[in-house]
Kinemage of the C-alpha trace (Angstrom):
@kinemage 1
@onewidth
@group {chain A} dominant
@subgroup {mainchain}
@vectorlist {calphas} color= white
{ca met a 1} P 0.000 0.000 0.000
{ca val a 2} L 2.975 2.299 0.562
{ca thr a 3} L 3.895 2.906 -3.099
{ca pro a 4} L 0.707 4.720 -4.202
{ca val a 5} L 0.359 6.378 -0.798
{ca leu a 6} L 3.799 7.969 -1.166
{ca leu a 7} L 2.830 9.368 -4.572
{ca ile a 8} L -0.371 10.804 -3.118
{ca thr a 9} L 1.625 12.178 -0.193
{ca phe a 10} L 4.114 13.933 -2.456
{ca ala a 11} L 1.292 15.444 -4.513
{ca gly a 12} L -0.364 16.724 -1.337
{ca val a 13} L 2.860 18.257 -0.015
{ca leu a 14} L 3.578 19.828 -3.424
{ca ala a 15} L 0.103 21.354 -3.530
{ca gly a 16} L 0.604 22.573 0.028
{ca ile a 17} L 3.913 24.257 -0.854
{ca ala a 18} L 2.277 25.856 -3.885
{ca ser a 19} L -0.490 27.212 -1.648
{ca ile a 20} L 2.182 28.883 0.504
{ca phe a 21} L 3.658 30.668 -2.513
{ca thr a 22} L 0.225 31.862 -3.680
{ca asn a 23} L -0.812 33.164 -0.275
{ca thr a 24} L -1.008 36.978 -0.280
{ca ile a 25} L -0.302 37.102 3.467
{ca ile a 26} L 3.083 35.408 2.928
{ca val a 27} L 4.301 36.644 -0.471
{ca gly a 28} L 2.239 39.825 -0.828
{ca asp a 29} L 1.478 41.162 -4.314
{ca leu a 30} L 3.321 38.273 -5.944
{ca ala a 31} L 0.200 36.204 -5.237
{ca asn a 32} L -2.068 38.422 -7.333
{ca glu a 33} L -3.775 36.346 -10.001
{ca ser a 34} L -2.387 38.497 -12.818
{ca thr a 35} L 1.268 37.821 -11.978
{ca phe a 36} L 3.559 35.335 -13.694
{ca trp a 37} L 4.495 33.993 -10.233
{ca phe a 38} L 0.888 33.120 -9.392
{ca arg a 39} L 0.215 31.486 -12.748
{ca ile a 40} L 3.252 29.197 -12.481
{ca trp a 41} L 2.380 28.044 -8.961
{ca asn a 42} L -1.283 27.667 -9.862
{ca ile a 43} L -0.310 25.383 -12.757
{ca ile a 44} L 1.790 23.301 -10.337
{ca thr a 45} L -1.160 23.097 -7.930
{ca glu a 46} L -3.659 21.994 -10.562
{ca val a 47} L -1.368 19.281 -11.948
{ca ala a 48} L -0.524 18.009 -8.442
{ca leu a 49} L -4.228 17.768 -7.638
{ca ile a 50} L -4.765 15.391 -10.574
{ca ile a 51} L -3.349 12.562 -8.457
{ca leu a 52} L -5.678 13.485 -5.588
{ca arg a 53} L -8.892 13.308 -7.587
{ca pro a 54} L -11.227 10.604 -6.199
{ca ser a 55} L -11.647 8.888 -9.573
{ca his a 56} L -7.870 8.631 -10.072
{ca ile a 57} L -6.841 7.279 -6.667
{ca pro a 58} L -8.217 3.719 -7.229
{ca val a 59} L -6.257 3.562 -10.488
{ca leu a 60} L -3.044 4.508 -8.663
{ca phe a 61} L -3.541 1.542 -6.346
{ca val a 62} L -4.311 -0.770 -9.264
{ca ile a 63} L -0.997 0.113 -10.888
{ca gly a 64} L 1.040 0.536 -7.687
{ca leu a 65} L 0.123 -2.567 -5.683
{ca pro a 66} L 1.494 -5.109 -8.218
{ca ile a 67} L 4.968 -3.559 -7.927
{ca asn a 68} L 5.449 -5.287 -4.590
{ca leu a 69} L 2.888 -8.100 -4.814
{ca ala a 70} L 4.014 -9.678 -8.079
{ca lys a 71} L 6.812 -12.210 -7.585
{ca lys a 72} L 8.019 -11.987 -11.188
{ca his a 73} L 7.507 -9.911 -14.352
{ca lys a 74} L 6.297 -6.909 -12.351
{ca ser a 75} L 5.767 -4.622 -15.345
{ca glu a 76} L 3.513 -7.188 -17.043
{ca ala a 77} L 1.607 -7.576 -13.757
{ca cys a 78} L 0.915 -3.828 -13.666
{ca met a 79} L -0.408 -3.983 -17.228
{ca glu a 80} L -2.627 -6.965 -16.412
{ca cys a 81} L -4.079 -5.269 -13.338
{ca phe a 82} L -4.806 -2.073 -15.247
{ca ile a 83} L -6.584 -3.811 -18.141
{ca leu a 84} L -8.569 -6.109 -15.853
{ca tyr a 85} L -9.580 -3.161 -13.642
{ca leu a 86} L -10.993 -1.423 -16.721
{ca ser a 87} L -12.846 -4.640 -17.577
{ca phe a 88} L -14.184 -4.888 -14.025
{ca ile a 89} L -15.582 -1.363 -13.837
{ca tyr a 90} L -17.160 -1.679 -17.295
{ca phe a 91} L -18.729 -5.018 -16.352
{ca leu a 92} L -20.169 -3.272 -13.288
{ca lys a 93} L -21.505 -0.403 -15.349
{ca leu a 94} L -23.353 -2.718 -17.734
{ca ile a 95} L -24.666 -5.023 -14.995
{ca leu a 96} L -26.017 -2.097 -13.001
{ca thr a 97} L -27.578 -0.684 -16.155
{ca tyr a 98} L -29.384 -3.892 -17.157
{ca trp a 99} L -30.520 -4.734 -13.627
{ca lys a 100} L -31.319 -1.195 -12.544
{ca asn a 101} L -34.948 -2.072 -11.746
{ca thr a 102} L -34.044 -4.840 -9.292
{ca ser a 103} L -32.903 -4.535 -5.673
{ca ile a 104} L -29.390 -3.515 -6.745
{ca glu a 105} L -28.562 -0.121 -5.311
{ca leu a 106} L -27.226 2.209 -7.976
{ca thr a 107} L -24.558 4.021 -6.024
{ca phe a 108} L -22.675 5.554 -8.948
{ca lys a 109} L -19.734 7.839 -8.288
{ca glu a 110} L -17.591 10.047 -10.464
{ca ser a 111} L -16.762 8.159 -13.613
{ca val a 112} L -13.418 6.413 -13.958
{ca phe a 113} L -12.049 7.036 -17.472
{ca gly a 114} L -15.569 8.108 -18.429
{ca ile a 115} L -17.115 4.872 -17.114
{ca pro a 116} L -19.726 5.365 -14.346
{ca thr a 117} L -19.305 2.587 -11.814
{ca leu a 118} L -20.155 1.412 -8.323
{ca asp a 119} L -18.696 3.488 -5.501
{ca met a 120} L -16.161 1.004 -4.100
{ca gly a 121} L -13.202 3.322 -3.615
{ca ile a 122} L -9.865 1.528 -3.346
{ca ile a 123} L -11.527 -1.660 -2.076
{ca gly a 124} L -12.493 -2.443 -5.674
{ca ser a 125} L -8.886 -1.872 -6.671
{ca ile a 126} L -7.635 -4.243 -3.985
{ca leu a 127} L -10.087 -6.992 -5.020
{ca val a 128} L -9.078 -6.756 -8.678
{ca val a 129} L -5.349 -6.656 -7.878
{ca gly a 130} L -5.653 -9.560 -5.442
{ca ile a 131} L -7.255 -11.834 -8.041
{ca thr a 132} L -4.991 -10.677 -10.862
{ca ile a 133} L -1.771 -11.123 -8.880
{ca phe a 134} L -2.854 -14.597 -7.793
{ca leu a 135} L -3.373 -15.548 -11.447
{ca his a 136} L -0.117 -13.843 -12.470
{ca asn a 137} L 2.035 -15.552 -9.839
{ca his a 138} L 0.582 -18.996 -10.549
{ca tyr a 139} L -0.036 -19.051 -14.303
{ca phe a 140} L 2.218 -16.505 -16.008
{ca asp a 141} L 4.912 -19.138 -16.673
{ca leu a 142} L 2.476 -21.932 -17.443
{ca asp a 143} L 3.671 -23.996 -20.406
{ca met a 144} L 1.075 -24.109 -23.172
{ca pro a 145} L 0.797 -26.481 -26.175
{ca glu a 146} L 2.799 -25.204 -29.116
{ca phe a 147} L -0.254 -24.364 -31.215
{ca phe a 148} L -1.599 -22.331 -28.276
{ca gly a 149} L 1.752 -20.822 -27.267
{ca ile a 150} L 0.910 -17.325 -28.498
{ca tyr a 151} L -1.652 -17.046 -25.709
{ca gln a 152} L 0.627 -17.881 -22.806
{ca gly a 153} L 2.057 -15.412 -20.321
{ca met a 154} L 0.270 -12.084 -19.995
{ca val a 155} L -2.424 -12.976 -22.535
{ca phe a 156} L -3.382 -16.132 -20.636
{ca val a 157} L -3.581 -14.210 -17.359
{ca tyr a 158} L -5.839 -11.672 -19.071
{ca leu a 159} L -7.984 -14.454 -20.567
{ca val a 160} L -8.622 -16.116 -17.203
{ca gly a 161} L -8.839 -12.761 -15.438
{ca phe a 162} L -11.437 -11.488 -17.903
{ca phe a 163} L -13.963 -14.123 -16.869
{ca ser a 164} L -12.932 -13.736 -13.231
{ca met a 165} L -13.799 -10.023 -13.477
{ca phe a 166} L -17.184 -10.958 -14.952
{ca phe a 167} L -18.105 -13.031 -11.895
{ca leu a 168} L -16.516 -10.551 -9.491
{ca ala a 169} L -18.562 -7.735 -11.004
{ca phe a 170} L -21.795 -9.700 -10.592
{ca ala a 171} L -20.920 -10.501 -6.974
{ca cys a 172} L -20.048 -6.896 -6.201
{ca ala a 173} L -23.156 -5.552 -7.915
{ca phe a 174} L -25.433 -7.595 -5.677
{ca leu a 175} L -23.370 -7.768 -2.460
{ca trp a 176} L -21.521 -4.468 -2.267
{ca pro a 177} L -24.548 -2.326 -1.284
{ca ser a 178} L -24.824 -4.395 1.918
{ca val a 179} L -21.079 -4.151 2.557
{ca gln a 180} L -21.291 -0.447 1.868
{ca cys a 181} L -23.992 -0.106 4.511
{ca gly a 182} L -21.741 -1.873 7.058
{ca ile a 183} L -18.783 0.368 6.248
{ca ala a 184} L -21.031 3.414 6.337
{ca ser a 185} L -22.304 2.357 9.772
{ca met a 186} L -18.762 2.266 11.179
{ca gln a 187} L -17.954 5.591 9.565
{ca tyr a 188} L -21.270 6.958 10.823
{ca phe a 189} L -20.218 5.893 14.328
{ca phe a 190} L -16.901 7.743 14.035
{ca ile a 191} L -18.545 10.858 12.626
{ca tyr a 192} L -21.506 11.163 14.988
{ca ser a 193} L -20.020 9.884 18.252
{ca gly a 194} L -18.410 13.203 19.036
{ca asn a 195} L -15.066 13.181 20.814
{ca phe a 196} L -15.336 9.463 21.578
{ca gly a 197} L -15.620 8.771 17.838
{ca ile a 198} L -12.407 10.718 17.231
{ca phe a 199} L -10.693 8.715 19.959
{ca met a 200} L -11.829 5.344 18.573
{ca tyr a 201} L -10.795 6.368 15.068
{ca gly a 202} L -7.266 7.285 16.202
{ca phe a 203} L -6.976 4.204 18.423
{ca leu a 204} L -8.022 1.758 15.682
{ca glu a 205} L -5.800 3.482 13.104
{ca arg a 206} L -2.754 2.664 15.263
{ca ile a 207} L -3.671 -0.643 16.900
{ca leu a 208} L -4.403 -2.195 13.482
{ca val a 209} L -1.003 -1.267 12.001
{ca pro a 210} L 0.416 -4.811 12.510
{ca thr a 211} L -2.456 -6.292 10.475
{ca gly a 212} L -2.376 -3.712 7.691
{ca leu a 213} L -6.099 -3.107 8.238
{ca his a 214} L -5.469 0.430 9.481
{ca his a 215} L -5.525 1.531 5.828
{ca phe a 216} L -9.234 0.712 5.727
{ca ile a 217} L -9.818 3.020 8.696
{ca tyr a 218} L -8.218 6.213 7.430
{ca ile a 219} L -8.139 6.016 3.617
{ca pro a 220} L -11.941 6.419 3.167
{ca phe a 221} L -11.645 9.672 5.140
{ca ile a 222} L -8.305 10.950 3.856
{ca gln a 223} L -8.591 10.053 0.173
{ca asp a 224} L -12.238 9.117 -0.359
{ca asn a 225} L -15.684 10.521 0.399
{ca ala a 226} L -16.419 9.279 3.946
{ca ile a 227} L -16.427 12.713 5.576
{ca val a 228} L -16.156 15.190 2.711
{ca lys a 229} L -16.483 14.865 -1.058
{ca gly a 230} L -13.106 14.153 -2.629
{ca gly a 231} L -11.385 13.394 0.676
{ca ile a 232} L -9.706 15.490 3.350
{ca ile a 233} L -6.418 16.018 1.469
{ca thr a 234} L -8.003 17.482 -1.642
{ca asn a 235} L -10.386 19.724 0.290
{ca trp a 236} L -7.704 20.996 2.656
{ca val a 237} L -5.043 21.903 0.087
{ca thr a 238} L -7.716 23.450 -2.139
{ca asn a 239} L -9.059 25.724 0.602
{ca val a 240} L -5.999 26.376 2.791
{ca asp a 241} L -5.498 29.817 1.226
{ca asn a 242} L -9.042 30.813 2.234
{ca phe a 243} L -8.509 29.428 5.745
{ca ser a 244} L -5.371 31.552 6.106
{ca lys a 245} L -7.465 34.688 5.601
{ca ser a 246} L -9.876 33.828 8.400
{ca ile a 247} L -9.393 34.131 12.163
{ca asp a 248} L -12.186 31.651 12.916
{ca ser a 249} L -11.200 28.447 14.699
{ca leu a 250} L -9.833 25.718 12.451
{ca lys a 251} L -12.354 23.468 14.149
{ca thr a 252} L -15.075 25.693 12.710
{ca leu a 253} L -13.464 26.213 9.316
{ca phe a 254} L -12.629 22.560 8.636
{ca pro a 255} L -14.383 20.124 10.993
{ca ala a 256} L -13.561 17.207 8.664
{ca gly a 257} L -9.917 17.630 9.669
{ca arg a 258} L -10.565 15.905 12.998
{ca phe a 259} L -10.056 12.632 11.115
{ca ser a 260} L -6.590 13.530 9.832
{ca leu a 261} L -4.885 14.438 13.108
{ca phe a 262} L -3.353 11.004 13.714
{ca gly a 263} L -0.105 12.136 12.108
{ca asn a 264} L 0.664 13.884 15.385
{ca ala a 265} L 1.031 10.503 17.070
{ca lys a 266} L 3.573 9.583 14.389
{ca val a 267} L 5.626 12.740 14.933
{ca phe a 268} L 5.522 13.158 18.696
{ca gly a 269} L 4.877 9.525 19.649
{ca ser a 270} L 7.802 8.261 17.581
{ca ile a 271} L 10.167 10.593 19.394
{ca gly a 272} L 8.853 9.338 22.734
{ca ile a 273} L 9.231 5.700 21.684
{ca ser a 274} L 12.822 6.251 20.562
{ca leu a 275} L 13.779 8.062 23.749
{ca ala a 276} L 12.324 5.195 25.783
{ca phe a 277} L 14.253 2.613 23.744
{ca tyr a 278} L 17.507 4.499 24.165
{ca ala a 279} L 16.972 5.193 27.863
{ca thr a 280} L 16.277 1.536 28.688
{ca ala a 281} L 18.996 0.032 26.480
{ca lys a 282} L 22.024 -1.482 28.181
{ca ser a 283} L 24.942 0.938 28.248
{ca glu a 284} L 27.131 -1.291 26.063
{ca arg a 285} L 24.405 -1.476 23.402
{ca lys a 286} L 23.287 2.148 23.307
{ca lys a 287} L 25.343 2.956 20.197
{ca gln a 288} L 23.960 -0.071 18.373
{ca val a 289} L 20.395 0.849 19.374
{ca leu a 290} L 20.958 4.458 18.324
{ca ser a 291} L 22.225 3.379 14.890
{ca phe a 292} L 18.829 1.825 14.229
{ca leu a 293} L 16.698 4.357 16.068
{ca phe a 294} L 18.027 7.461 14.337
{ca pro a 295} L 17.062 6.615 10.708
{ca ala a 296} L 13.823 4.882 11.773
{ca thr a 297} L 12.745 7.827 13.902
{ca leu a 298} L 13.775 10.382 11.280
{ca thr a 299} L 11.675 8.550 8.660
{ca ala a 300} L 8.696 8.375 11.021
{ca val a 301} L 8.879 12.013 12.116
{ca leu a 302} L 9.569 13.607 8.726
{ca phe a 303} L 7.532 11.383 6.410
{ca gly a 304} L 5.069 9.544 8.680
{ca ile a 305} L 6.362 6.091 7.703
{ca thr a 306} L 6.308 4.493 11.149
{ca glu a 307} L 6.241 0.765 10.383
{ca pro a 308} L 9.988 0.063 10.911
{ca leu a 309} L 9.931 1.680 14.353
{ca glu a 310} L 6.471 0.466 15.388
{ca phe a 311} L 7.051 -3.178 14.501
{ca ile a 312} L 10.165 -3.249 16.692
{ca phe a 313} L 8.150 -1.529 19.425
{ca leu a 314} L 5.284 -4.012 19.075
{ca phe a 315} L 7.509 -7.081 19.294
{ca ser a 316} L 9.518 -5.647 22.179
{ca ala a 317} L 6.625 -4.399 24.338
{ca pro a 318} L 3.141 -5.362 23.071
{ca leu a 319} L 1.379 -3.995 26.162
{ca leu a 320} L 3.083 -0.640 25.740
{ca phe a 321} L 2.105 -0.662 22.053
{ca phe a 322} L -1.519 -0.978 23.170
{ca ile a 323} L -1.072 1.984 25.518
{ca tyr a 324} L 0.611 3.918 22.704
{ca ser a 325} L -2.426 3.259 20.493
{ca val a 326} L -4.723 4.529 23.248
{ca leu a 327} L -2.611 7.690 23.545
{ca ala a 328} L -2.764 8.125 19.761
{ca gly a 329} L -6.539 8.259 20.024
{ca val a 330} L -6.288 10.668 22.961
{ca ile a 331} L -3.974 13.008 21.015
{ca gly a 332} L -6.466 13.422 18.175
{ca met a 333} L -9.418 13.859 20.516
{ca val a 334} L -7.725 16.414 22.791
{ca met a 335} L -6.317 18.441 19.907
{ca tyr a 336} L -9.718 18.790 18.278
{ca met a 337} L -11.296 19.712 21.612
{ca phe a 338} L -8.818 22.608 21.782
{ca gly a 339} L -9.563 23.829 18.256
{ca val a 340} L -6.862 22.082 16.189
{ca ser a 341} L -7.860 20.771 12.779
{ca gly a 342} L -6.267 20.450 9.358
{ca cys a 343} L -4.444 17.872 7.246
{ca met a 344} L -1.894 16.179 9.515
{ca tyr a 345} L -1.993 12.485 8.771
{ca leu a 346} L 1.673 12.108 7.781
{ca gly a 347} L 4.888 13.535 9.137
{ca leu a 348} L 6.495 16.833 9.989
{ca ile a 349} L 7.153 17.885 6.379
{ca glu a 350} L 3.453 17.681 5.557
{ca met a 351} L 2.508 19.312 8.856
{ca val a 352} L 4.808 22.273 8.268
{ca ser a 353} L 4.200 22.789 4.547
{ca thr a 354} L 0.421 22.418 4.446
{ca asn a 355} L -0.536 23.672 7.915
{ca trp a 356} L 1.954 25.659 9.991
{ca ile a 357} L 3.534 27.879 7.330
{ca pro a 358} L 0.421 28.923 5.375
{ca leu a 359} L -1.679 29.416 8.530
{ca ser a 360} L 0.868 30.626 11.093
{ca met a 361} L -0.125 34.278 10.782
{ca ser a 362} L -3.824 33.666 11.431
{ca his a 363} L -3.713 30.531 13.606
{ca gly a 364} L -0.272 30.568 15.201
{ca phe a 365} L -1.548 30.231 18.768
{ca thr a 366} L -3.502 27.112 17.775
{ca tyr a 367} L -0.295 25.442 16.608
{ca ile a 368} L 1.550 26.468 19.781
{ca thr a 369} L -1.228 24.691 21.697
{ca gln a 370} L -0.885 21.672 19.420
{ca ile a 371} L 2.874 21.353 19.950
{ca ala a 372} L 2.651 21.815 23.716
{ca arg a 373} L -0.105 19.248 24.272
{ca asp a 374} L 1.297 16.695 21.820
{ca ser a 375} L 4.727 16.919 23.413
{ca ile a 376} L 3.278 16.167 26.848
{ca thr a 377} L 1.215 13.211 25.558
{ca gly a 378} L 3.944 11.878 23.255
{ca tyr a 379} L 6.628 11.779 25.907
């Protein structure tokens, strides 16, 4: 999951930096719409936002996941996944069209490559990639009879995958509305349970890291439509310039941001974890521990990639990892209670470029509060 997420992250940070350089409070008259400066940075913003569009994100996962999942011929696997994903969404479109008068719920979303399809977000991508990679890893090198040899390799995977997508589309057309209701119920709980919902969201996002299921907690909010159309990232970087011109609380300006505050646990919590590791290490092993901790902590704090550090933490002290997850939920809940909101689901670079710098003039005290309270909780 990391490969497409990193691309989305970079696009978000780039758009955030562009918003800084088109903010009249920071750069003055350079940010006037008639200037060459503004036009260049606006072009950069618009192109960066292409990756963040809801209809494009599932495609990024379709192409990105095979890079690490395919055991061989990775480029061919990416091609297979892309073609079979197109087949899948078009199967869905036709099935939902022909059976539109039955009990199937027509929950169309923005079209993908002009094809209106069922609103499955990245879950549809994961299903297609899972099936395709299974076929690729098992049958790509299958020896075929000589007269049928032209259809081996990628063509054979596509042939089998084509009919697999047909049955998958039928299953999703009839079953997904029920699954969607279940997912919506959990998201509804997070959204309408007040501060407790924020706490549970942050707690589950961390405690599920070892299973990989934490992606299903935050991605519908961050990159999909669970809380706001188009996802938190897109809405935040699009409107951050307007927020910088207002003195209203960030909690009032962008309430959806309460579900993207878990990056604070990555920044401040990772520092606390590392300090605890170093403090409790035997004196003769402190240098060895530090040699691992420094790059792992730097990666976690700057970029929000916490897995290397957190897996060591989990295996070393599982009970403390549980407490850490509880504190992660507390951090998000307390920050929002004190008026902090925004787009802070990654590391310090994102936090600084898309939050602190563009909004420091109008919301500087809010960020002082954020740093003070997170430092206390994190350590």
